[in-house]
Backbone as XML, in Angstrom:
<?xml version="1.0"?>
<chain id="A" units="angstrom">
  <residue number="1" name="UNK">
    <atom name="N" x="-20.470" y="8.176" z="11.599"/>
    <atom name="CA" x="-20.117" y="7.518" z="10.452"/>
    <atom name="C" x="-21.223" y="6.394" z="10.270"/>
  </residue>
  <residue number="2" name="UNK">
    <atom name="N" x="-21.567" y="6.164" z="8.989"/>
    <atom name="CA" x="-22.477" y="5.294" z="8.800"/>
    <atom name="C" x="-22.029" y="4.033" z="8.193"/>
  </residue>
  <residue number="3" name="UNK">
    <atom name="N" x="-23.047" y="3.146" z="7.683"/>
    <atom name="CA" x="-22.529" y="1.882" z="7.083"/>
    <atom name="C" x="-22.102" y="2.135" z="5.707"/>
  </residue>
  <residue number="4" name="UNK">
    <atom name="N" x="-20.988" y="1.353" z="5.355"/>
    <atom name="CA" x="-20.372" y="1.617" z="4.074"/>
    <atom name="C" x="-20.499" y="0.219" z="3.199"/>
  </residue>
  <residue number="5" name="UNK">
    <atom name="N" x="-21.047" y="0.249" z="2.067"/>
    <atom name="CA" x="-21.194" y="-0.951" z="1.336"/>
    <atom name="C" x="-19.656" y="-1.537" z="1.004"/>
  </residue>
  <residue number="6" name="UNK">
    <atom name="N" x="-19.522" y="-2.794" z="1.145"/>
    <atom name="CA" x="-18.207" y="-3.300" z="0.776"/>
    <atom name="C" x="-17.565" y="-3.110" z="-0.475"/>
  </residue>
  <residue number="7" name="UNK">
    <atom name="N" x="-18.391" y="-2.903" z="-1.554"/>
    <atom name="CA" x="-17.731" y="-2.720" z="-2.829"/>
    <atom name="C" x="-18.001" y="-1.334" z="-3.392"/>
  </residue>
  <residue number="8" name="UNK">
    <atom name="N" x="-18.254" y="-0.418" z="-2.408"/>
    <atom name="CA" x="-18.524" y="1.128" z="-2.740"/>
    <atom name="C" x="-17.007" y="1.743" z="-2.761"/>
  </residue>
  <residue number="9" name="UNK">
    <atom name="N" x="-16.422" y="1.528" z="-3.951"/>
    <atom name="CA" x="-14.990" y="2.035" z="-3.970"/>
    <atom name="C" x="-14.919" y="3.409" z="-3.914"/>
  </residue>
  <residue number="10" name="UNK">
    <atom name="N" x="-15.806" y="4.116" z="-4.484"/>
    <atom name="CA" x="-15.909" y="5.634" z="-4.480"/>
    <atom name="C" x="-15.837" y="6.133" z="-2.990"/>
  </residue>
  <residue number="11" name="UNK">
    <atom name="N" x="-16.763" y="5.554" z="-2.188"/>
    <atom name="CA" x="-16.898" y="6.002" z="-0.866"/>
    <atom name="C" x="-15.608" y="5.484" z="-0.037"/>
  </residue>
  <residue number="12" name="UNK">
    <atom name="N" x="-15.203" y="4.282" z="-0.259"/>
    <atom name="CA" x="-13.763" y="4.010" z="0.352"/>
    <atom name="C" x="-12.692" y="4.613" z="0.014"/>
  </residue>
  <residue number="13" name="UNK">
    <atom name="N" x="-12.329" y="4.674" z="-1.246"/>
    <atom name="CA" x="-11.042" y="5.346" z="-1.729"/>
    <atom name="C" x="-11.134" y="6.791" z="-1.635"/>
  </residue>
  <residue number="14" name="UNK">
    <atom name="N" x="-12.167" y="7.465" z="-2.097"/>
    <atom name="CA" x="-12.162" y="8.860" z="-2.213"/>
    <atom name="C" x="-12.583" y="9.584" z="-0.784"/>
  </residue>
  <residue number="15" name="UNK">
    <atom name="N" x="-13.626" y="9.162" z="-0.280"/>
    <atom name="CA" x="-14.017" y="9.951" z="1.021"/>
    <atom name="C" x="-13.221" y="9.363" z="2.238"/>
  </residue>
  <residue number="16" name="UNK">
    <atom name="N" x="-12.989" y="8.124" z="2.372"/>
    <atom name="CA" x="-12.471" y="7.677" z="3.578"/>
    <atom name="C" x="-10.890" y="7.739" z="3.604"/>
  </residue>
  <residue number="17" name="UNK">
    <atom name="N" x="-10.193" y="7.441" z="2.494"/>
    <atom name="CA" x="-8.651" y="7.394" z="2.347"/>
    <atom name="C" x="-8.188" y="8.774" z="2.148"/>
  </residue>
  <residue number="18" name="UNK">
    <atom name="N" x="-8.563" y="9.386" z="1.165"/>
    <atom name="CA" x="-7.965" y="10.709" z="0.672"/>
    <atom name="C" x="-8.675" y="12.012" z="1.010"/>
  </residue>
  <residue number="19" name="UNK">
    <atom name="N" x="-10.103" y="11.874" z="1.170"/>
    <atom name="CA" x="-10.763" y="13.074" z="1.705"/>
    <atom name="C" x="-11.462" y="13.801" z="0.378"/>
  </residue>
  <residue number="20" name="UNK">
    <atom name="N" x="-10.901" y="13.778" z="-0.817"/>
    <atom name="CA" x="-11.515" y="14.675" z="-1.857"/>
    <atom name="C" x="-11.051" y="13.914" z="-3.097"/>
  </residue>
  <residue number="21" name="UNK">
    <atom name="N" x="-11.880" y="14.002" z="-4.176"/>
    <atom name="CA" x="-11.559" y="13.539" z="-5.522"/>
    <atom name="C" x="-10.159" y="14.043" z="-6.155"/>
  </residue>
  <residue number="22" name="UNK">
    <atom name="N" x="-9.859" y="15.339" z="-5.868"/>
    <atom name="CA" x="-8.693" y="15.921" z="-6.347"/>
    <atom name="C" x="-7.463" y="15.288" z="-5.724"/>
  </residue>
  <residue number="23" name="UNK">
    <atom name="N" x="-7.482" y="15.189" z="-4.337"/>
    <atom name="CA" x="-6.278" y="14.425" z="-3.677"/>
    <atom name="C" x="-6.212" y="12.880" z="-4.132"/>
  </residue>
  <residue number="24" name="UNK">
    <atom name="N" x="-7.329" y="12.347" z="-4.325"/>
    <atom name="CA" x="-7.224" y="10.899" z="-4.919"/>
    <atom name="C" x="-6.724" y="10.854" z="-6.198"/>
  </residue>
  <residue number="25" name="UNK">
    <atom name="N" x="-7.050" y="11.793" z="-7.082"/>
    <atom name="CA" x="-6.518" y="11.808" z="-8.504"/>
    <atom name="C" x="-5.007" y="11.927" z="-8.564"/>
  </residue>
  <residue number="26" name="UNK">
    <atom name="N" x="-4.493" y="12.782" z="-7.695"/>
    <atom name="CA" x="-2.993" y="12.929" z="-7.685"/>
    <atom name="C" x="-2.268" y="11.779" z="-7.061"/>
  </residue>
  <residue number="27" name="UNK">
    <atom name="N" x="-2.991" y="11.252" z="-5.978"/>
    <atom name="CA" x="-2.229" y="10.078" z="-5.266"/>
    <atom name="C" x="-2.277" y="8.906" z="-6.273"/>
  </residue>
  <residue number="28" name="UNK">
    <atom name="N" x="-3.386" y="8.801" z="-6.929"/>
    <atom name="CA" x="-3.546" y="7.654" z="-8.079"/>
    <atom name="C" x="-2.539" y="7.813" z="-9.124"/>
  </residue>
  <residue number="29" name="UNK">
    <atom name="N" x="-2.424" y="9.105" z="-9.615"/>
    <atom name="CA" x="-1.408" y="9.372" z="-10.728"/>
    <atom name="C" x="0.021" y="9.095" z="-10.235"/>
  </residue>
  <residue number="30" name="UNK">
    <atom name="N" x="0.407" y="9.407" z="-8.932"/>
    <atom name="CA" x="1.650" y="9.247" z="-8.653"/>
    <atom name="C" x="1.912" y="7.753" z="-8.449"/>
  </residue>
  <residue number="31" name="UNK">
    <atom name="N" x="0.881" y="6.947" z="-7.871"/>
    <atom name="CA" x="0.989" y="5.631" z="-7.800"/>
    <atom name="C" x="1.254" y="4.848" z="-9.025"/>
  </residue>
  <residue number="32" name="UNK">
    <atom name="N" x="0.439" y="5.357" z="-10.190"/>
    <atom name="CA" x="0.478" y="4.813" z="-11.463"/>
    <atom name="C" x="1.875" y="5.032" z="-12.030"/>
  </residue>
  <residue number="33" name="UNK">
    <atom name="N" x="2.437" y="6.235" z="-11.831"/>
    <atom name="CA" x="3.720" y="6.576" z="-12.378"/>
    <atom name="C" x="4.908" y="5.876" z="-11.735"/>
  </residue>
  <residue number="34" name="UNK">
    <atom name="N" x="4.764" y="5.445" z="-10.408"/>
    <atom name="CA" x="5.560" y="4.762" z="-9.605"/>
    <atom name="C" x="5.660" y="3.213" z="-10.242"/>
  </residue>
  <residue number="35" name="UNK">
    <atom name="N" x="4.462" y="2.703" z="-10.501"/>
    <atom name="CA" x="4.420" y="1.269" z="-10.963"/>
    <atom name="C" x="4.919" y="1.295" z="-12.317"/>
  </residue>
  <residue number="36" name="UNK">
    <atom name="N" x="4.667" y="2.256" z="-13.133"/>
    <atom name="CA" x="5.165" y="2.314" z="-14.567"/>
    <atom name="C" x="6.707" y="2.392" z="-14.563"/>
  </residue>
  <residue number="37" name="UNK">
    <atom name="N" x="7.130" y="3.142" z="-13.687"/>
    <atom name="CA" x="8.802" y="3.345" z="-13.672"/>
    <atom name="C" x="9.438" y="2.184" z="-13.005"/>
  </residue>
  <residue number="38" name="UNK">
    <atom name="N" x="8.843" y="1.662" z="-11.995"/>
    <atom name="CA" x="9.370" y="0.647" z="-11.303"/>
    <atom name="C" x="9.476" y="-0.650" z="-12.221"/>
  </residue>
  <residue number="39" name="UNK">
    <atom name="N" x="8.488" y="-0.940" z="-13.036"/>
    <atom name="CA" x="8.400" y="-2.163" z="-13.858"/>
    <atom name="C" x="8.816" y="-1.843" z="-15.270"/>
  </residue>
  <residue number="40" name="UNK">
    <atom name="N" x="9.516" y="-0.766" z="-15.424"/>
    <atom name="CA" x="10.146" y="-0.321" z="-16.689"/>
    <atom name="C" x="9.172" y="-0.547" z="-18.013"/>
  </residue>
  <residue number="41" name="UNK">
    <atom name="N" x="7.836" y="0.059" z="-17.749"/>
    <atom name="CA" x="7.020" y="0.000" z="-18.782"/>
    <atom name="C" x="7.228" y="0.845" z="-19.945"/>
  </residue>
  <residue number="42" name="UNK">
    <atom name="N" x="6.952" y="0.572" z="-21.166"/>
    <atom name="CA" x="7.198" y="1.498" z="-22.304"/>
    <atom name="C" x="6.268" y="2.772" z="-22.098"/>
  </residue>
  <residue number="43" name="UNK">
    <atom name="N" x="6.709" y="3.746" z="-22.979"/>
    <atom name="CA" x="5.914" y="4.987" z="-22.781"/>
    <atom name="C" x="4.490" y="4.809" z="-23.318"/>
  </residue>
  <residue number="44" name="UNK">
    <atom name="N" x="4.250" y="3.897" z="-24.375"/>
    <atom name="CA" x="2.983" y="3.714" z="-24.835"/>
    <atom name="C" x="2.074" y="2.946" z="-23.856"/>
  </residue>
  <residue number="45" name="UNK">
    <atom name="N" x="2.682" y="2.015" z="-23.243"/>
    <atom name="CA" x="1.882" y="1.256" z="-22.048"/>
    <atom name="C" x="1.424" y="2.155" z="-20.922"/>
  </residue>
  <residue number="46" name="UNK">
    <atom name="N" x="2.358" y="3.102" z="-20.524"/>
    <atom name="CA" x="2.103" y="4.040" z="-19.504"/>
    <atom name="C" x="1.039" y="5.050" z="-19.936"/>
  </residue>
  <residue number="47" name="UNK">
    <atom name="N" x="0.919" y="5.478" z="-21.082"/>
    <atom name="CA" x="0.144" y="6.493" z="-21.710"/>
    <atom name="C" x="-1.311" y="5.793" z="-21.689"/>
  </residue>
  <residue number="48" name="UNK">
    <atom name="N" x="-1.376" y="4.642" z="-22.020"/>
    <atom name="CA" x="-2.567" y="3.615" z="-22.075"/>
    <atom name="C" x="-3.162" y="3.743" z="-20.592"/>
  </residue>
  <residue number="49" name="UNK">
    <atom name="N" x="-2.287" y="3.333" z="-19.681"/>
    <atom name="CA" x="-2.793" y="3.337" z="-18.277"/>
    <atom name="C" x="-3.253" y="4.632" z="-17.802"/>
  </residue>
  <residue number="50" name="UNK">
    <atom name="N" x="-2.606" y="5.729" z="-18.174"/>
    <atom name="CA" x="-3.073" y="7.046" z="-17.648"/>
    <atom name="C" x="-4.302" y="7.536" z="-18.329"/>
  </residue>
  <residue number="51" name="UNK">
    <atom name="N" x="-4.534" y="7.107" z="-19.685"/>
    <atom name="CA" x="-5.711" y="7.495" z="-20.305"/>
    <atom name="C" x="-6.929" y="6.660" z="-19.727"/>
  </residue>
  <residue number="52" name="UNK">
    <atom name="N" x="-6.642" y="5.473" z="-19.496"/>
    <atom name="CA" x="-7.690" y="4.660" z="-18.858"/>
    <atom name="C" x="-8.202" y="5.108" z="-17.486"/>
  </residue>
  <residue number="53" name="UNK">
    <atom name="N" x="-7.143" y="5.671" z="-16.785"/>
    <atom name="CA" x="-7.475" y="6.205" z="-15.433"/>
    <atom name="C" x="-8.261" y="7.531" z="-15.564"/>
  </residue>
  <residue number="54" name="UNK">
    <atom name="N" x="-7.889" y="8.393" z="-16.583"/>
    <atom name="CA" x="-8.606" y="9.563" z="-16.875"/>
    <atom name="C" x="-9.984" y="9.391" z="-17.272"/>
  </residue>
  <residue number="55" name="UNK">
    <atom name="N" x="-10.350" y="8.309" z="-18.090"/>
    <atom name="CA" x="-11.533" y="8.036" z="-18.454"/>
    <atom name="C" x="-12.448" y="7.470" z="-17.239"/>
  </residue>
  <residue number="56" name="UNK">
    <atom name="N" x="-11.649" y="6.846" z="-16.248"/>
    <atom name="CA" x="-12.542" y="6.312" z="-15.120"/>
    <atom name="C" x="-12.960" y="7.575" z="-14.216"/>
  </residue>
  <residue number="57" name="UNK">
    <atom name="N" x="-12.039" y="8.542" z="-14.065"/>
    <atom name="CA" x="-12.497" y="9.709" z="-13.228"/>
    <atom name="C" x="-13.005" y="10.995" z="-13.946"/>
  </residue>
  <residue number="58" name="UNK">
    <atom name="N" x="-13.215" y="10.736" z="-15.225"/>
    <atom name="CA" x="-13.823" y="11.874" z="-15.914"/>
    <atom name="C" x="-15.050" y="12.357" z="-15.559"/>
  </residue>
  <residue number="59" name="UNK">
    <atom name="N" x="-15.833" y="11.445" z="-14.835"/>
    <atom name="CA" x="-17.297" y="11.805" z="-14.562"/>
    <atom name="C" x="-17.259" y="12.718" z="-13.259"/>
  </residue>
  <residue number="60" name="UNK">
    <atom name="N" x="-16.178" y="12.637" z="-12.434"/>
    <atom name="CA" x="-16.159" y="13.212" z="-11.209"/>
    <atom name="C" x="-15.487" y="14.635" z="-11.214"/>
  </residue>
  <residue number="61" name="UNK">
    <atom name="N" x="-14.517" y="14.875" z="-12.229"/>
    <atom name="CA" x="-13.820" y="16.128" z="-12.180"/>
    <atom name="C" x="-13.911" y="16.777" z="-13.501"/>
  </residue>
  <residue number="62" name="UNK">
    <atom name="N" x="-13.469" y="18.056" z="-13.591"/>
    <atom name="CA" x="-13.710" y="18.765" z="-14.829"/>
    <atom name="C" x="-12.709" y="18.544" z="-15.907"/>
  </residue>
  <residue number="63" name="UNK">
    <atom name="N" x="-12.871" y="19.072" z="-17.026"/>
    <atom name="CA" x="-11.989" y="18.795" z="-18.186"/>
    <atom name="C" x="-10.578" y="19.317" z="-18.038"/>
  </residue>
  <residue number="64" name="UNK">
    <atom name="N" x="-10.568" y="20.616" z="-17.575"/>
    <atom name="CA" x="-9.185" y="21.153" z="-17.283"/>
    <atom name="C" x="-8.356" y="20.464" z="-16.233"/>
  </residue>
  <residue number="65" name="UNK">
    <atom name="N" x="-8.958" y="19.909" z="-15.164"/>
    <atom name="CA" x="-8.120" y="19.219" z="-14.285"/>
    <atom name="C" x="-7.767" y="17.738" z="-14.802"/>
  </residue>
  <residue number="66" name="UNK">
    <atom name="N" x="-8.405" y="17.224" z="-15.795"/>
    <atom name="CA" x="-7.967" y="16.059" z="-16.399"/>
    <atom name="C" x="-6.663" y="16.267" z="-17.266"/>
  </residue>
  <residue number="67" name="UNK">
    <atom name="N" x="-6.483" y="17.443" z="-17.907"/>
    <atom name="CA" x="-5.384" y="17.819" z="-18.564"/>
    <atom name="C" x="-4.112" y="17.975" z="-17.601"/>
  </residue>
  <residue number="68" name="UNK">
    <atom name="N" x="-4.532" y="18.424" z="-16.510"/>
    <atom name="CA" x="-3.289" y="18.767" z="-15.514"/>
    <atom name="C" x="-2.932" y="17.381" z="-14.896"/>
  </residue>
  <residue number="69" name="UNK">
    <atom name="N" x="-3.861" y="16.533" z="-14.873"/>
    <atom name="CA" x="-3.521" y="15.091" z="-14.354"/>
    <atom name="C" x="-2.652" y="14.426" z="-15.385"/>
  </residue>
  <residue number="70" name="UNK">
    <atom name="N" x="-2.881" y="14.401" z="-16.561"/>
    <atom name="CA" x="-2.106" y="13.743" z="-17.593"/>
    <atom name="C" x="-0.673" y="14.500" z="-17.725"/>
  </residue>
  <residue number="71" name="UNK">
    <atom name="N" x="-0.666" y="15.815" z="-17.503"/>
    <atom name="CA" x="0.827" y="16.375" z="-17.569"/>
    <atom name="C" x="1.566" y="15.999" z="-16.292"/>
  </residue>
  <residue number="72" name="UNK">
    <atom name="N" x="0.843" y="16.039" z="-15.239"/>
    <atom name="CA" x="1.652" y="15.706" z="-13.902"/>
    <atom name="C" x="1.987" y="14.188" z="-14.025"/>
  </residue>
  <residue number="73" name="UNK">
    <atom name="N" x="1.152" y="13.288" z="-14.640"/>
    <atom name="CA" x="1.496" y="11.938" z="-14.840"/>
    <atom name="C" x="2.798" y="11.765" z="-15.598"/>
  </residue>
  <residue number="74" name="UNK">
    <atom name="N" x="2.904" y="12.467" z="-16.741"/>
    <atom name="CA" x="4.073" y="12.422" z="-17.615"/>
    <atom name="C" x="5.242" y="12.870" z="-16.757"/>
  </residue>
  <residue number="75" name="UNK">
    <atom name="N" x="5.208" y="13.884" z="-16.126"/>
    <atom name="CA" x="6.382" y="14.550" z="-15.389"/>
    <atom name="C" x="6.790" y="13.601" z="-14.278"/>
  </residue>
  <residue number="76" name="UNK">
    <atom name="N" x="6.104" y="13.086" z="-13.556"/>
    <atom name="CA" x="6.264" y="12.153" z="-12.487"/>
    <atom name="C" x="6.913" y="10.821" z="-12.954"/>
  </residue>
  <residue number="77" name="UNK">
    <atom name="N" x="6.249" y="10.371" z="-14.052"/>
    <atom name="CA" x="6.756" y="9.093" z="-14.679"/>
    <atom name="C" x="8.242" y="9.301" z="-15.343"/>
  </residue>
  <residue number="78" name="UNK">
    <atom name="N" x="8.281" y="10.449" z="-15.983"/>
    <atom name="CA" x="9.744" y="10.779" z="-16.420"/>
    <atom name="C" x="10.921" y="10.814" z="-15.386"/>
  </residue>
  <residue number="79" name="UNK">
    <atom name="N" x="10.500" y="11.400" z="-14.148"/>
    <atom name="CA" x="11.358" y="11.587" z="-13.112"/>
    <atom name="C" x="11.650" y="10.173" z="-12.449"/>
  </residue>
  <residue number="80" name="UNK">
    <atom name="N" x="10.584" y="9.460" z="-12.210"/>
    <atom name="CA" x="10.636" y="8.264" z="-11.441"/>
    <atom name="C" x="11.403" y="7.202" z="-12.487"/>
  </residue>
  <residue number="81" name="UNK">
    <atom name="N" x="11.280" y="7.264" z="-13.718"/>
    <atom name="CA" x="11.876" y="6.474" z="-14.584"/>
    <atom name="C" x="13.482" y="6.608" z="-14.485"/>
  </residue>
  <residue number="82" name="UNK">
    <atom name="N" x="13.835" y="7.853" z="-14.417"/>
    <atom name="CA" x="15.391" y="8.126" z="-14.253"/>
    <atom name="C" x="15.834" y="7.583" z="-12.976"/>
  </residue>
  <residue number="83" name="UNK">
    <atom name="N" x="15.074" y="7.530" z="-11.871"/>
    <atom name="CA" x="15.461" y="7.006" z="-10.547"/>
    <atom name="C" x="15.685" y="5.566" z="-10.601"/>
  </residue>
  <residue number="84" name="UNK">
    <atom name="N" x="14.606" y="4.814" z="-11.195"/>
    <atom name="CA" x="14.559" y="3.378" z="-11.162"/>
    <atom name="C" x="15.471" y="2.677" z="-12.234"/>
  </residue>
  <residue number="85" name="UNK">
    <atom name="N" x="16.093" y="3.566" z="-13.276"/>
    <atom name="CA" x="17.042" y="2.963" z="-14.187"/>
    <atom name="C" x="18.299" y="2.689" z="-13.698"/>
  </residue>
</chain>
């Protein structure tokens, strides 16, 4: 293992914590949906958060995978919103 720069978030979050960009994306979407449902955010606020996340990771993953991330985000948010209500 080599030296990791302190603010190299890609290396820290993707390579060290989750292992790959796909696993990181799904973990991040689940955590965003949990935060949105827990704090009773409106649908528009959650959509904005999810779109901003997709814009951030768009450089690393393909277009079809981004659509899957958005759909999974909506499904998980809807399910968690029912649990936290």
